[in-house]
LUMMI-443235 format. One line per field, with one value per atom (N, C-alpha, C): residue number from 0; residue in one letter; chain; atom name; x, y, z. Coordinates in steps of 0.2 Angstrom, whole numbers, plus 5000, padded with zeros to 4 digits. Layout:
<atoms>
i = (NUM, ...)
aa = (A, ...)
ch = (A, ...)
at = (CA, ...)
east = (X, ...)
north = (Y, ...)
up = (Z, ...)
</atoms>
This chain:
<atoms>
i = (0, 0, 0, 1, 1, 1, 2, 2, 2, 3, 3, 3, 4, 4, 4, 5, 5, 5, 6, 6, 6, 7, 7, 7, 8, 8, 8, 9, 9, 9, 10, 10, 10, 11, 11, 11, 12, 12, 12, 13, 13, 13, 14, 14, 14, 15, 15, 15, 16, 16, 16, 17, 17, 17, 18, 18, 18, 19, 19, 19, 20, 20, 20, 21, 21, 21, 22, 22, 22, 23, 23, 23, 24, 24, 24, 25, 25, 25, 26, 26, 26, 27, 27, 27, 28, 28, 28, 29, 29, 29, 30, 30, 30, 31, 31, 31, 32, 32, 32, 33, 33, 33, 34, 34, 34, 35, 35, 35, 36, 36, 36, 37, 37, 37, 38, 38, 38, 39, 39, 39, 40, 40, 40, 41, 41, 41, 42, 42, 42, 43, 43, 43, 44, 44, 44, 45, 45, 45, 46, 46, 46, 47, 47, 47, 48, 48, 48, 49, 49, 49, 50, 50, 50, 51, 51, 51, 52, 52, 52, 53, 53, 53, 54, 54, 54, 55, 55, 55, 56, 56, 56, 57, 57, 57, 58, 58, 58, 59, 59, 59, 60, 60, 60, 61, 61, 61, 62, 62, 62, 63, 63, 63, 64, 64, 64, 65, 65, 65, 66, 66, 66, 67, 67, 67, 68, 68, 68, 69, 69, 69, 70, 70, 70, 71, 71, 71, 72, 72, 72, 73, 73, 73, 74, 74, 74, 75, 75, 75, 76, 76, 76, 77, 77, 77, 78, 78, 78, 79, 79, 79, 80, 80, 80, 81, 81, 81, 82, 82, 82, 83, 83, 83, 84, 84, 84, 85, 85, 85, 86, 86, 86, 87, 87, 87, 88, 88, 88, 89, 89, 89, 90, 90, 90, 91, 91, 91, 92, 92, 92, 93, 93, 93, 94, 94, 94, 95, 95, 95, 96, 96, 96, 97, 97, 97, 98, 98, 98, 99, 99, 99, 100, 100, 100, 101, 101, 101, 102, 102, 102, 103, 103, 103, 104, 104, 104, 105, 105, 105, 106, 106, 106, 107, 107, 107, 108, 108, 108, 109, 109, 109, 110, 110, 110, 111, 111, 111, 112, 112, 112, 113, 113, 113, 114, 114, 114, 115, 115, 115, 116, 116, 116, 117, 117, 117, 118, 118, 118, 119, 119, 119, 120, 120, 120, 121, 121, 121, 122, 122, 122, 123, 123, 123, 124, 124, 124, 125, 125, 125, 126, 126, 126, 127, 127, 127, 128, 128, 128, 129, 129, 129, 130, 130, 130, 131, 131, 131, 132, 132, 132, 133, 133, 133, 134, 134, 134, 135, 135, 135, 136, 136, 136, 137, 137, 137, 138, 138, 138, 139, 139, 139, 140, 140, 140, 141, 141, 141, 142, 142, 142, 143, 143, 143, 144, 144, 144, 145, 145, 145, 146, 146, 146, 147, 147, 147, 148, 148, 148, 149, 149, 149, 150, 150, 150, 151, 151, 151, 152, 152, 152, 153, 153, 153, 154, 154, 154, 155, 155, 155, 156, 156, 156, 157, 157, 157, 158, 158, 158, 159, 159, 159, 160, 160, 160, 161, 161, 161, 162, 162, 162, 163, 163, 163, 164, 164, 164)
aa = (X, X, X, X, X, X, X, X, X, X, X, X, X, X, X, X, X, X, X, X, X, X, X, X, X, X, X, X, X, X, X, X, X, X, X, X, X, X, X, X, X, X, X, X, X, X, X, X, X, X, X, X, X, X, X, X, X, X, X, X, X, X, X, X, X, X, X, X, X, X, X, X, X, X, X, X, X, X, X, X, X, X, X, X, X, X, X, X, X, X, X, X, X, X, X, X, X, X, X, X, X, X, X, X, X, X, X, X, X, X, X, X, X, X, X, X, X, X, X, X, X, X, X, X, X, X, X, X, X, X, X, X, X, X, X, X, X, X, X, X, X, X, X, X, X, X, X, X, X, X, X, X, X, X, X, X, X, X, X, X, X, X, X, X, X, X, X, X, X, X, X, X, X, X, X, X, X, X, X, X, X, X, X, X, X, X, X, X, X, X, X, X, X, X, X, X, X, X, X, X, X, X, X, X, X, X, X, X, X, X, X, X, X, X, X, X, X, X, X, X, X, X, X, X, X, X, X, X, X, X, X, X, X, X, X, X, X, X, X, X, X, X, X, X, X, X, X, X, X, X, X, X, X, X, X, X, X, X, X, X, X, X, X, X, X, X, X, X, X, X, X, X, X, X, X, X, X, X, X, X, X, X, X, X, X, X, X, X, X, X, X, X, X, X, X, X, X, X, X, X, X, X, X, X, X, X, X, X, X, X, X, X, X, X, X, X, X, X, X, X, X, X, X, X, X, X, X, X, X, X, X, X, X, X, X, X, X, X, X, X, X, X, X, X, X, X, X, X, X, X, X, X, X, X, X, X, X, X, X, X, X, X, X, X, X, X, X, X, X, X, X, X, X, X, X, X, X, X, X, X, X, X, X, X, X, X, X, X, X, X, X, X, X, X, X, X, X, X, X, X, X, X, X, X, X, X, X, X, X, X, X, X, X, X, X, X, X, X, X, X, X, X, X, X, X, X, X, X, X, X, X, X, X, X, X, X, X, X, X, X, X, X, X, X, X, X, X, X, X, X, X, X, X, X, X, X, X, X, X, X, X, X, X, X, X, X, X, X, X, X, X, X, X, X, X, X, X, X, X, X, X, X, X, X, X, X, X, X, X, X, X, X, X, X, X)
ch = (A, A, A, A, A, A, A, A, A, A, A, A, A, A, A, A, A, A, A, A, A, A, A, A, A, A, A, A, A, A, A, A, A, A, A, A, A, A, A, A, A, A, A, A, A, A, A, A, A, A, A, A, A, A, A, A, A, A, A, A, A, A, A, A, A, A, A, A, A, A, A, A, A, A, A, A, A, A, A, A, A, A, A, A, A, A, A, A, A, A, A, A, A, A, A, A, A, A, A, A, A, A, A, A, A, A, A, A, A, A, A, A, A, A, A, A, A, A, A, A, A, A, A, A, A, A, A, A, A, A, A, A, A, A, A, A, A, A, A, A, A, A, A, A, A, A, A, A, A, A, A, A, A, A, A, A, A, A, A, A, A, A, A, A, A, A, A, A, A, A, A, A, A, A, A, A, A, A, A, A, A, A, A, A, A, A, A, A, A, A, A, A, A, A, A, A, A, A, A, A, A, A, A, A, A, A, A, A, A, A, A, A, A, A, A, A, A, A, A, A, A, A, A, A, A, A, A, A, A, A, A, A, A, A, A, A, A, A, A, A, A, A, A, A, A, A, A, A, A, A, A, A, A, A, A, A, A, A, A, A, A, A, A, A, A, A, A, A, A, A, A, A, A, A, A, A, A, A, A, A, A, A, A, A, A, A, A, A, A, A, A, A, A, A, A, A, A, A, A, A, A, A, A, A, A, A, A, A, A, A, A, A, A, A, A, A, A, A, A, A, A, A, A, A, A, A, A, A, A, A, A, A, A, A, A, A, A, A, A, A, A, A, A, A, A, A, A, A, A, A, A, A, A, A, A, A, A, A, A, A, A, A, A, A, A, A, A, A, A, A, A, A, A, A, A, A, A, A, A, A, A, A, A, A, A, A, A, A, A, A, A, A, A, A, A, A, A, A, A, A, A, A, A, A, A, A, A, A, A, A, A, A, A, A, A, A, A, A, A, A, A, A, A, A, A, A, A, A, A, A, A, A, A, A, A, A, A, A, A, A, A, A, A, A, A, A, A, A, A, A, A, A, A, A, A, A, A, A, A, A, A, A, A, A, A, A, A, A, A, A, A, A, A, A, A, A, A, A, A, A, A, A, A, A, A, A, A, A, A, A, A, A, A, A, A)
at = (N, CA, C, N, CA, C, N, CA, C, N, CA, C, N, CA, C, N, CA, C, N, CA, C, N, CA, C, N, CA, C, N, CA, C, N, CA, C, N, CA, C, N, CA, C, N, CA, C, N, CA, C, N, CA, C, N, CA, C, N, CA, C, N, CA, C, N, CA, C, N, CA, C, N, CA, C, N, CA, C, N, CA, C, N, CA, C, N, CA, C, N, CA, C, N, CA, C, N, CA, C, N, CA, C, N, CA, C, N, CA, C, N, CA, C, N, CA, C, N, CA, C, N, CA, C, N, CA, C, N, CA, C, N, CA, C, N, CA, C, N, CA, C, N, CA, C, N, CA, C, N, CA, C, N, CA, C, N, CA, C, N, CA, C, N, CA, C, N, CA, C, N, CA, C, N, CA, C, N, CA, C, N, CA, C, N, CA, C, N, CA, C, N, CA, C, N, CA, C, N, CA, C, N, CA, C, N, CA, C, N, CA, C, N, CA, C, N, CA, C, N, CA, C, N, CA, C, N, CA, C, N, CA, C, N, CA, C, N, CA, C, N, CA, C, N, CA, C, N, CA, C, N, CA, C, N, CA, C, N, CA, C, N, CA, C, N, CA, C, N, CA, C, N, CA, C, N, CA, C, N, CA, C, N, CA, C, N, CA, C, N, CA, C, N, CA, C, N, CA, C, N, CA, C, N, CA, C, N, CA, C, N, CA, C, N, CA, C, N, CA, C, N, CA, C, N, CA, C, N, CA, C, N, CA, C, N, CA, C, N, CA, C, N, CA, C, N, CA, C, N, CA, C, N, CA, C, N, CA, C, N, CA, C, N, CA, C, N, CA, C, N, CA, C, N, CA, C, N, CA, C, N, CA, C, N, CA, C, N, CA, C, N, CA, C, N, CA, C, N, CA, C, N, CA, C, N, CA, C, N, CA, C, N, CA, C, N, CA, C, N, CA, C, N, CA, C, N, CA, C, N, CA, C, N, CA, C, N, CA, C, N, CA, C, N, CA, C, N, CA, C, N, CA, C, N, CA, C, N, CA, C, N, CA, C, N, CA, C, N, CA, C, N, CA, C, N, CA, C, N, CA, C, N, CA, C, N, CA, C, N, CA, C, N, CA, C, N, CA, C, N, CA, C, N, CA, C, N, CA, C, N, CA, C, N, CA, C, N, CA, C, N, CA, C, N, CA, C, N, CA, C, N, CA, C, N, CA, C, N, CA, C, N, CA, C, N, CA, C, N, CA, C, N, CA, C, N, CA, C, N, CA, C, N, CA, C, N, CA, C, N, CA, C, N, CA, C)
east = (5038, 5036, 5037, 5031, 5032, 5036, 5039, 5044, 5039, 5041, 5038, 5041, 5040, 5043, 5041, 5045, 5043, 5037, 5036, 5031, 5024, 5024, 5018, 5015, 5020, 5018, 5015, 5009, 5005, 5006, 5005, 5006, 5002, 4996, 4991, 4994, 4999, 5002, 5008, 5011, 5017, 5016, 5011, 5010, 5009, 5011, 5009, 5002, 4998, 4991, 4990, 4985, 4984, 4991, 4994, 5001, 4999, 5004, 5004, 5003, 4998, 4997, 4997, 4998, 4998, 4992, 4987, 4981, 4983, 4979, 4981, 4980, 4977, 4976, 4982, 4987, 4993, 4998, 5001, 5007, 5013, 5018, 5025, 5027, 5026, 5029, 5025, 5019, 5015, 5017, 5018, 5021, 5028, 5032, 5039, 5039, 5035, 5034, 5031, 5027, 5024, 5029, 5033, 5038, 5043, 5045, 5050, 5047, 5041, 5038, 5037, 5035, 5034, 5041, 5046, 5053, 5053, 5049, 5049, 5052, 5053, 5057, 5052, 5046, 5041, 5034, 5029, 5022, 5017, 5012, 5007, 5003, 5002, 4997, 4990, 4985, 4979, 4973, 4969, 4963, 4958, 4952, 4947, 4944, 4945, 4942, 4947, 4953, 4958, 4962, 4961, 4964, 4971, 4976, 4983, 4984, 4986, 4987, 4994, 4998, 5005, 5009, 5015, 5020, 5024, 5025, 5030, 5035, 5042, 5047, 5051, 5056, 5061, 5065, 5066, 5070, 5066, 5059, 5055, 5054, 5054, 5054, 5060, 5066, 5072, 5073, 5071, 5071, 5066, 5060, 5056, 5059, 5061, 5064, 5070, 5075, 5080, 5078, 5073, 5071, 5068, 5064, 5061, 5066, 5072, 5078, 5083, 5080, 5084, 5091, 5092, 5098, 5103, 5100, 5104, 5108, 5106, 5110, 5110, 5115, 5116, 5119, 5117, 5120, 5120, 5126, 5126, 5124, 5123, 5121, 5114, 5110, 5103, 5102, 5107, 5107, 5108, 5112, 5113, 5107, 5104, 5097, 5092, 5092, 5087, 5088, 5094, 5095, 5093, 5095, 5093, 5085, 5082, 5074, 5072, 5074, 5072, 5073, 5079, 5081, 5076, 5075, 5071, 5064, 5061, 5054, 5054, 5059, 5059, 5059, 5062, 5062, 5056, 5051, 5045, 5046, 5052, 5053, 5051, 5046, 5044, 5046, 5051, 5053, 5056, 5058, 5061, 5056, 5058, 5053, 5051, 5045, 5043, 5039, 5040, 5036, 5029, 5026, 5019, 5015, 5019, 5016, 5012, 5007, 5003, 5008, 5007, 5011, 5011, 5006, 5006, 5011, 5014, 5020, 5026, 5026, 5033, 5032, 5026, 5025, 5027, 5028, 5029, 5022, 5020, 5013, 5012, 5017, 5017, 5018, 5013, 5014, 5014, 5018, 5018, 5013, 5008, 5004, 5003, 5000, 4999, 4993, 4991, 4985, 4987, 4983, 4984, 4986, 4984, 4986, 4992, 4996, 5002, 5007, 5011, 5016, 5022, 5026, 5032, 5037, 5037, 5042, 5040, 5034, 5032, 5033, 5032, 5033, 5041, 5045, 5052, 5054, 5052, 5053, 5051, 5045, 5042, 5047, 5049, 5053, 5060, 5062, 5069, 5068, 5063, 5062, 5061, 5057, 5055, 5061, 5065, 5070, 5067, 5063, 5059, 5060, 5058, 5059, 5052, 5046, 5040, 5035, 5030, 5024, 5018, 5013, 5007, 5002, 4999, 4994, 4987, 4984, 4977, 4972, 4966, 4960, 4954, 4951, 4946, 4948, 4954, 4957, 4958, 4957, 4959, 4965, 4969, 4975, 4973, 4976, 4975, 4981, 4987, 4993, 4999, 5005, 5011, 5016, 5020, 5025, 5032, 5037, 5043, 5048, 5054, 5059, 5061, 5061, 5063, 5057, 5051, 5046, 5047, 5051, 5052, 5058, 5063, 5069, 5067, 5062, 5061, 5058, 5054, 5052, 5058, 5063, 5069, 5073, 5074, 5078, 5074, 5068, 5064, 5065, 5064, 5065, 5071, 5077, 5083, 5085, 5082, 5083, 5080, 5074, 5070, 5073, 5076, 5079, 5085, 5089, 5095, 5094, 5088, 5085, 5088)
north = (5161, 5155, 5156, 5154, 5155, 5150, 5151, 5147, 5142, 5135, 5130, 5130, 5134, 5133, 5127, 5124, 5119, 5121, 5127, 5130, 5130, 5129, 5129, 5122, 5117, 5110, 5107, 5104, 5101, 5093, 5091, 5084, 5079, 5082, 5078, 5077, 5082, 5082, 5077, 5075, 5071, 5064, 5064, 5058, 5051, 5046, 5039, 5038, 5037, 5035, 5028, 5026, 5019, 5015, 5018, 5014, 5007, 5004, 4997, 4998, 4994, 4995, 4988, 4988, 4982, 4982, 4977, 4977, 4976, 4979, 4979, 4972, 4967, 4960, 4956, 4959, 4955, 4953, 4948, 4946, 4949, 4949, 4952, 4948, 4942, 4938, 4940, 4942, 4944, 4951, 4955, 4962, 4962, 4958, 4957, 4954, 4949, 4946, 4951, 4956, 4961, 4966, 4968, 4973, 4970, 4964, 4960, 4960, 4957, 4956, 4962, 4968, 4974, 4978, 4976, 4979, 4986, 4987, 4993, 4992, 4998, 4998, 4999, 5002, 5003, 5004, 5003, 5004, 5005, 5009, 5011, 5005, 5005, 5000, 5003, 5000, 5003, 4999, 5002, 4998, 4997, 4994, 4992, 4998, 5004, 5010, 5013, 5011, 5014, 5020, 5020, 5025, 5022, 5027, 5025, 5025, 5019, 5018, 5017, 5016, 5015, 5014, 5013, 5012, 5006, 5001, 4996, 4996, 4995, 4995, 4989, 4988, 4982, 4983, 4989, 4990, 4989, 4990, 4988, 4981, 4977, 4970, 4967, 4970, 4967, 4969, 4975, 4977, 4972, 4971, 4966, 4959, 4957, 4950, 4950, 4955, 4956, 4955, 4959, 4959, 4953, 4949, 4943, 4937, 4938, 4933, 4935, 4939, 4941, 4943, 4949, 4952, 4948, 4944, 4940, 4944, 4951, 4955, 4962, 4966, 4972, 4977, 4983, 4988, 4985, 4985, 4983, 4976, 4972, 4965, 4965, 4971, 4971, 4971, 4973, 4973, 4966, 4962, 4955, 4951, 4953, 4950, 4951, 4957, 4959, 4955, 4954, 4950, 4943, 4940, 4934, 4933, 4938, 4937, 4937, 4942, 4942, 4936, 4933, 4926, 4921, 4920, 4915, 4916, 4922, 4923, 4922, 4923, 4921, 4914, 4910, 4903, 4900, 4904, 4902, 4899, 4900, 4898, 4903, 4901, 4906, 4903, 4900, 4897, 4902, 4908, 4913, 4915, 4914, 4916, 4924, 4925, 4932, 4934, 4930, 4931, 4931, 4927, 4925, 4931, 4935, 4941, 4945, 4949, 4954, 4960, 4962, 4968, 4974, 4975, 4980, 4980, 4974, 4973, 4976, 4976, 4979, 4986, 4988, 4994, 5000, 5006, 5012, 5015, 5017, 5020, 5027, 5030, 5037, 5039, 5037, 5039, 5046, 5049, 5056, 5057, 5061, 5062, 5069, 5071, 5077, 5077, 5083, 5084, 5084, 5083, 5083, 5090, 5095, 5102, 5104, 5100, 5102, 5103, 5108, 5110, 5105, 5104, 5100, 5103, 5109, 5112, 5111, 5111, 5109, 5101, 5097, 5090, 5089, 5092, 5091, 5094, 5099, 5102, 5097, 5094, 5089, 5083, 5080, 5074, 5076, 5081, 5083, 5084, 5087, 5088, 5081, 5077, 5070, 5065, 5066, 5061, 5055, 5056, 5051, 5052, 5046, 5046, 5046, 5046, 5046, 5049, 5053, 5055, 5053, 5050, 5048, 5053, 5053, 5059, 5056, 5060, 5058, 5063, 5061, 5065, 5062, 5066, 5064, 5057, 5057, 5052, 5045, 5046, 5040, 5041, 5036, 5036, 5037, 5042, 5043, 5043, 5043, 5043, 5043, 5043, 5043, 5047, 5052, 5056, 5054, 5051, 5049, 5055, 5054, 5059, 5059, 5053, 5053, 5056, 5056, 5060, 5067, 5070, 5077, 5079, 5074, 5076, 5079, 5077, 5080, 5087, 5088, 5095, 5100, 5098, 5102, 5103, 5097, 5098, 5103, 5102, 5106, 5114, 5115, 5122, 5124, 5120, 5123, 5124, 5120, 5121, 5128, 5129, 5135, 5141, 5140, 5146, 5148, 5143, 5145, 5148, 5146, 5149, 5144)
up = (4742, 4745, 4753, 4757, 4764, 4767, 4772, 4776, 4780, 4780, 4784, 4790, 4795, 4801, 4806, 4810, 4814, 4818, 4820, 4824, 4820, 4813, 4810, 4808, 4808, 4806, 4812, 4811, 4816, 4817, 4822, 4824, 4819, 4817, 4813, 4806, 4804, 4797, 4797, 4802, 4802, 4806, 4809, 4814, 4809, 4812, 4809, 4812, 4808, 4810, 4811, 4815, 4817, 4819, 4824, 4825, 4829, 4829, 4832, 4839, 4842, 4849, 4852, 4859, 4863, 4867, 4867, 4871, 4878, 4883, 4890, 4893, 4889, 4891, 4889, 4885, 4883, 4889, 4887, 4892, 4890, 4894, 4892, 4886, 4885, 4879, 4873, 4873, 4868, 4866, 4870, 4869, 4866, 4869, 4866, 4859, 4858, 4851, 4846, 4848, 4843, 4842, 4847, 4845, 4840, 4841, 4837, 4830, 4830, 4823, 4819, 4822, 4819, 4818, 4821, 4821, 4824, 4830, 4833, 4840, 4843, 4850, 4855, 4854, 4859, 4856, 4860, 4858, 4863, 4862, 4867, 4869, 4876, 4878, 4879, 4876, 4876, 4879, 4882, 4885, 4880, 4882, 4877, 4873, 4876, 4873, 4869, 4868, 4864, 4868, 4874, 4878, 4880, 4879, 4881, 4888, 4891, 4898, 4900, 4895, 4896, 4890, 4890, 4885, 4887, 4882, 4883, 4878, 4880, 4875, 4876, 4872, 4872, 4879, 4881, 4887, 4893, 4893, 4898, 4899, 4893, 4894, 4897, 4894, 4897, 4904, 4906, 4914, 4918, 4915, 4919, 4920, 4914, 4915, 4919, 4919, 4923, 4930, 4932, 4939, 4941, 4936, 4938, 4938, 4936, 4936, 4942, 4947, 4953, 4951, 4948, 4946, 4942, 4937, 4932, 4928, 4927, 4922, 4925, 4924, 4926, 4921, 4921, 4916, 4909, 4905, 4898, 4897, 4902, 4901, 4899, 4900, 4898, 4891, 4887, 4880, 4878, 4881, 4880, 4881, 4887, 4889, 4883, 4881, 4876, 4870, 4868, 4862, 4863, 4869, 4870, 4870, 4873, 4873, 4866, 4861, 4854, 4851, 4852, 4849, 4851, 4857, 4860, 4858, 4857, 4855, 4847, 4843, 4836, 4835, 4840, 4840, 4843, 4846, 4849, 4856, 4859, 4865, 4871, 4875, 4880, 4887, 4887, 4893, 4898, 4896, 4900, 4906, 4912, 4918, 4917, 4918, 4918, 4912, 4906, 4900, 4901, 4905, 4906, 4910, 4913, 4917, 4913, 4915, 4912, 4910, 4904, 4901, 4906, 4910, 4915, 4920, 4921, 4925, 4922, 4916, 4912, 4910, 4908, 4905, 4909, 4906, 4909, 4910, 4916, 4916, 4915, 4913, 4912, 4904, 4900, 4893, 4892, 4887, 4886, 4879, 4880, 4875, 4873, 4867, 4864, 4860, 4859, 4854, 4847, 4842, 4835, 4833, 4836, 4834, 4837, 4841, 4844, 4838, 4839, 4833, 4834, 4828, 4828, 4833, 4833, 4838, 4845, 4847, 4854, 4855, 4850, 4851, 4852, 4848, 4849, 4856, 4858, 4865, 4870, 4869, 4874, 4874, 4868, 4868, 4872, 4870, 4873, 4881, 4883, 4890, 4894, 4891, 4894, 4893, 4888, 4886, 4883, 4878, 4875, 4867, 4864, 4857, 4853, 4857, 4853, 4858, 4855, 4858, 4855, 4859, 4857, 4856, 4850, 4849, 4850, 4855, 4857, 4855, 4854, 4853, 4857, 4861, 4866, 4869, 4872, 4876, 4872, 4865, 4861, 4857, 4856, 4852, 4845, 4842, 4834, 4830, 4834, 4830, 4835, 4832, 4835, 4831, 4835, 4831, 4835, 4831, 4833, 4832, 4835, 4833, 4826, 4823, 4816, 4812, 4814, 4810, 4810, 4815, 4815, 4811, 4809, 4805, 4798, 4794, 4788, 4789, 4794, 4796, 4797, 4801, 4802, 4796, 4792, 4786, 4781, 4780, 4775, 4778, 4784, 4787, 4785, 4787, 4786, 4778, 4774, 4767, 4765, 4767, 4765, 4768, 4774, 4778, 4774, 4771, 4767, 4760, 4758, 4751, 4746)
</atoms>
């Protein structure tokens, strides 16, 4: 039986297809509500044509609100702020200043992308080098999937089991 090395497994084989996306027209509140509703930590921001133009995470939302509240929270307090935001959004309260801003004001504008033919090993190296947990998979500039660090775990486990025999 041939060994399934991480260098042979392709992104297209392990990616989540049709991932949750945030439209570029969304507000920070809408993006935060979507992240909460989907129980995810981050999502790509896409333009009308499906091109990834950024990524927004719960941390980005908390950072944006912290900045809009004039240093209301620092360091570990951002975790408390993130929990407060989640709770207020769950209750339907959008009273927090900054939530009506366009998502572009909170998103990271440097999304990390890869090709569907990228290997699992290359994706792991990219995540490690960039200090990120997910890579957006694009084909012809359009989002086709996402590979997270947790998607790579089964590949590594399978490889290790096959290696040990």
